[in-house]
Each structure stands twice: as structure tokens, then as C-alpha cells.
C-alpha positions as CSV (number, residue, x, y, z in Angstrom):
1,M,22.6,-14.8,-2.0
2,S,21.7,-14.2,1.4
3,L,17.8,-14.0,2.2
4,T,16.9,-11.7,5.5
5,S,13.4,-12.9,6.3
6,A,10.5,-10.2,6.2
7,S,7.5,-12.1,7.3
8,S,6.7,-14.1,10.6
9,R,7.5,-17.3,9.6
10,S,8.4,-19.8,11.9
11,E,11.5,-22.3,11.2
12,A,9.0,-25.2,11.6
13,D,7.0,-22.9,8.8
14,C,9.9,-23.1,6.8
15,A,11.0,-26.6,6.9
16,V,7.7,-27.8,5.6
17,D,7.5,-25.3,3.2
18,P,11.0,-24.1,1.9
19,I,9.7,-22.3,-0.8
20,I,8.1,-19.1,-1.1
21,S,6.7,-15.9,-3.6
22,V,8.8,-12.8,-3.6
23,D,5.7,-11.7,-2.5
24,E,5.0,-13.5,0.6
25,H,8.6,-13.1,1.6
26,M,8.1,-9.1,1.5
27,E,4.9,-9.2,3.1
28,A,4.2,-6.3,1.2
29,Q,7.1,-4.0,2.8
30,A,10.1,-2.9,1.1
31,L,13.3,-5.0,1.2
32,H,16.7,-3.0,2.1
33,W,18.4,-2.5,-1.8
34,Q,21.0,-5.2,-1.3
35,E,18.5,-7.6,-0.7
36,A,16.5,-6.5,-3.8
37,A,20.0,-6.4,-5.9
38,S,20.5,-10.1,-4.7
39,I,17.1,-11.2,-5.7
40,L,16.9,-9.2,-9.1
41,A,20.3,-10.6,-10.3
42,P,19.5,-14.4,-10.9
43,V,16.4,-13.5,-12.4
44,A,17.9,-10.8,-14.5
45,A,20.7,-13.9,-15.7
46,I,17.6,-16.0,-16.5
47,V,16.3,-13.3,-18.8
48,A,19.4,-12.9,-20.3
49,E,20.1,-16.6,-20.9
50,M,16.4,-16.8,-22.5
51,H,17.2,-13.5,-24.6
52,A,20.7,-15.2,-26.4
53,H,18.5,-18.0,-27.3
54,G,16.2,-15.7,-28.9
55,E,13.1,-16.2,-26.6
56,L,11.2,-13.6,-24.3
57,H,9.4,-14.0,-21.2
58,L,7.1,-11.5,-21.3
59,D,5.6,-12.3,-17.9
60,L,7.7,-11.1,-15.5
61,D,6.2,-10.3,-12.0
62,P,6.7,-10.8,-8.4
63,T,4.4,-13.8,-8.7
64,Q,7.0,-15.5,-11.2
65,I,9.4,-15.7,-9.0
66,W,10.3,-17.9,-6.0
67,L,12.6,-18.2,-3.2
68,N,14.2,-21.0,-1.4
69,V,14.5,-19.5,2.3
70,V,16.6,-23.0,3.4
71,E,18.7,-23.1,0.1
72,G,18.5,-19.1,-0.2
73,T,18.4,-19.6,-3.8
74,V,16.5,-17.5,-6.1
75,H,14.0,-19.3,-8.9
76,L,12.2,-18.1,-11.7
77,D,9.2,-19.8,-12.8
78,P,9.4,-21.3,-16.2
79,S,6.2,-21.2,-17.3
80,V,5.3,-18.3,-19.6
81,D,1.5,-17.9,-20.0
82,E,-0.6,-15.9,-21.9
83,R,-2.6,-14.3,-19.1
84,P,-5.1,-11.6,-19.5
85,L,-3.7,-7.8,-19.2
86,A,-6.0,-7.4,-16.2
87,H,-3.9,-9.6,-14.2
88,P,-1.8,-7.9,-11.6
89,A,0.9,-8.3,-14.0
90,L,0.0,-5.8,-15.9
91,N,2.2,-3.3,-13.2
92,F,5.4,-5.2,-14.5
93,T,4.6,-4.7,-18.2
94,A,6.4,-2.5,-21.1
95,P,4.1,0.3,-22.3
96,E,4.8,-0.9,-25.6
97,R,2.9,-3.7,-24.9
98,F,-0.2,-1.7,-25.0
99,R,0.5,-0.4,-28.4
100,D,0.1,-4.0,-29.9
101,L,3.5,-3.3,-30.7
102,A,5.9,-6.7,-31.1
103,P,8.0,-6.9,-27.9
104,G,11.6,-7.8,-27.8
105,P,14.2,-7.8,-25.0
106,E,13.6,-4.5,-24.2
107,A,10.0,-5.6,-22.8
108,D,11.6,-8.1,-20.3
109,V,14.3,-5.6,-19.7
110,Y,11.4,-3.0,-18.6
111,S,9.9,-5.5,-16.7
112,L,13.3,-6.3,-14.6
113,G,13.1,-2.7,-13.6
114,A,9.4,-2.8,-12.8
115,L,10.8,-5.8,-10.7
116,L,13.5,-3.9,-9.0
117,L,11.6,-0.9,-8.4
118,H,8.8,-2.8,-6.4
119,L,11.7,-4.9,-4.7
120,A,13.4,-2.1,-3.1
121,S,10.1,0.2,-2.4
122,G,7.6,-2.5,-1.6
123,A,5.3,-0.3,-3.7
124,V,3.8,-1.8,-7.1
125,P,4.9,0.3,-9.4
126,F,1.9,2.6,-11.2
127,A,-0.8,1.0,-9.1
128,G,-3.7,3.4,-8.5
129,E,-6.4,3.7,-5.6
130,N,-8.2,0.9,-5.1
131,N,-6.9,-1.1,-8.0
132,N,-9.2,0.9,-10.4
133,G,-9.2,-0.8,-13.2
134,A,-6.6,-2.4,-16.1
135,A,-7.3,1.0,-18.4
136,A,-6.3,3.5,-15.7
137,T,-3.2,1.2,-15.2
138,M,-2.4,1.1,-18.6
139,A,-2.4,5.1,-18.8
140,R,-0.4,5.8,-15.9
141,I,2.4,3.1,-17.4
142,T,2.3,4.9,-21.1
143,E,1.9,8.4,-19.6
144,H,3.1,8.8,-16.3
145,S,6.8,9.4,-14.9
146,I,8.3,6.3,-13.4
147,P,7.5,6.1,-9.4
148,L,10.7,6.6,-8.0
149,H,9.9,8.8,-5.6
150,T,8.6,5.6,-4.0
151,L,11.6,4.3,-3.0
152,P,13.8,4.7,0.4
153,S,16.4,7.6,0.8
154,D,19.0,4.9,1.1
155,V,18.7,3.9,-1.7
156,P,22.0,4.2,-3.8
157,E,21.8,6.7,-6.8
158,A,23.6,4.1,-9.4
159,M,20.1,1.3,-8.2
160,V,18.0,4.4,-8.8
161,E,19.6,5.3,-12.5
162,L,19.6,1.3,-13.8
163,I,15.7,1.3,-13.0
164,R,15.1,5.0,-14.7
165,L,17.4,3.3,-17.7
166,S,15.8,0.1,-17.8
167,M,12.1,1.6,-17.6
168,G,12.1,4.0,-20.6
169,K,8.7,4.7,-22.3
170,S,10.1,3.2,-25.5
171,P,12.3,0.5,-26.3
172,A,14.8,2.5,-27.9
173,K,15.1,4.6,-24.4
174,R,15.7,1.5,-22.4
175,Q,19.7,1.6,-22.1
176,M,20.2,-1.9,-20.0
177,T,19.9,-5.3,-21.1
178,A,18.9,-8.3,-19.1
179,Q,22.5,-8.7,-18.9
180,H,23.8,-5.7,-17.6
181,L,21.0,-6.5,-14.7
182,S,22.2,-9.7,-14.1
183,L,25.8,-8.0,-12.7
184,I,23.8,-5.6,-10.2
185,H,25.0,-6.2,-6.6
């Protein structure tokens, strides 16, 4: 994997702290779609391995992904905590989680699709103006169309389709698995 820096960090800064979060790497800007794919693929592979062992992550968001800018590696925070729904991860949460349905692997697939959308667009999915609260965000996630319009025009249609198939409003409409998403390039 090759990381290009979206930040103005000096090499000296990286020598002291080569591990940075995805959000720090992005600095609120979209990554080129190929870099977005190169970050998502290893995260999806880790999640696919969890699913193979009957585990779910259920807390996937940009704060959980770490990059080693020296080695060019991607790491997923293994801790799965029970943060309240008001946490920024809310924008990456599958709609069924707001309906008190038992989550399955499809919930992680939704989050992976939302992460790919975020990486490639630089926009937080379903964000409202002035971060107008958890209830409004949940309503946007459950009722609004996937904000594919936030993607740059150079993103290939195949990647747009992966996002669409990953972020169906119901688990049954998600035609992707974490294993499928791990193969993105």
C-alpha cells in the first residue's frame, strides 16, 4: 500500500509519531479513489476475518483506522467499545441499529461502504448543517438516499456501485460482504 500525505506534517514529525488516524491523514479532504481503496481493503480484510470467526466490529469509523506513514500500513483499532449513539461514529452506523434489530455482518458492511464514501469524497456521510443532533442524523441515515453526489467525478462507476451495494437501507439489500470489499483496488 502506498500512502500519499494529505497533510503538511514534516518528515521529522512522522519520525516521532509515524502512526496517524485516517482523519488526520485526510485533513477533511477527499483522498484519490485509489488511495481510498488501498486504505479500505486491509480494513475490510480484518473485518472479513472477524466475520469468519463469528465476530462483529460494529464500531467502524475513521477514528478506528490508523496509518503507519513510514511503513505504509493500515491498522484497525481492535477495541470494540459501546460508545453512545451520539458519538461521531453515528454517521457510519447501519440503519438497522437504530431500529433495535440484532446486527449481523451486514451492519459492518454498511459501515465499510460509508467509510469508503468518506475516504473518496472527504465528506462525512449524512452529515447535517451544524452537526444538528443524533436524532436528525439517524433520520437522514434511515430516510435519505446515499449521498453519492459527494464523490468526485473521477471515481470509477465500479467503486460508486460498490458503495451503493454496501449501503442499502436494509441488510437484505446489501449485496456485498467484507470479503468482497477487501478485494477492492
